[in-house]
N, C-alpha and C positions, 0 to 999 in steps of 0.2 A: 504493499499499500504505500502511496505517495503521500509525502507531508506536503501541506501548502506552505509552509513556512521555510521550505529548503528551497534552494536554487532549481532543482530539476522539478519541484512541484510547481514552481512558478513557470517555468517552461511548458510543463503539460497543461497547465490551465490556459496559457496563452495560445498554445496550438489548438487546443479544443475551442476556445473562444473563436480564434479566426476560422476555423473549419465550420463551425456552426452558423456564424455569420454569413460565410460565403454560400452555405446551403440555402439559409433563408433568403438570400437574395434572389434566388430561383424561384420562390414562391411568390405569386404576383399579389396576394392579399397582405402578406407580411412585408413585402418589399415597399409596398406604398405606405403601410402603417409605421413600420418600425426604421426602415432605412430611408425615409424621406428627409430627415434633418441631417445637415451637412456639417453644422456648428454645435458647439455646447457638448453637454454631457450625452445627448443621443447620438451625437456625431461620431462617437467612439464605434458604435455599432457599424455605422457606414464605412468608416475608414478600415475596419477589422474586415469587412466584406470587401472591399476594394482591394486590400493586401492579398486576401485569399484567392481572389478571381484573377489577379495580374500576376502573382507569383505561384500559382497552383502547382507547378512541378517542384519548387523549392519547399513549400509547405508540405507536399505529399512525402517528399524524401526525408524532411524533418520528423514528420509524424511516423514513418516506419523506424527511423534511427532510433526515435525515443521509445517506441514501443519493444525494440530490440534491447536496448538498455535496460528497461524496466522488468522485461520478462526475464533475461538471462543474466544480465550483469548485477542486478540490484538484489 
């Protein structure tokens, strides 16, 4: 189990947040409701979705590397 207060826990949380926002960007109702704001606190969701869609290969490789680390090395 990963602790949120450790560095690898923060990385796992960040990767899952980016992947979730990128997935929610593909859902039309949620895209217009959650990802419509580009500034402020709600803009974090929009920015994470943009990172997830533009850097999808790097995010996917990072998710696989983190999964390998958590399952086999930790």
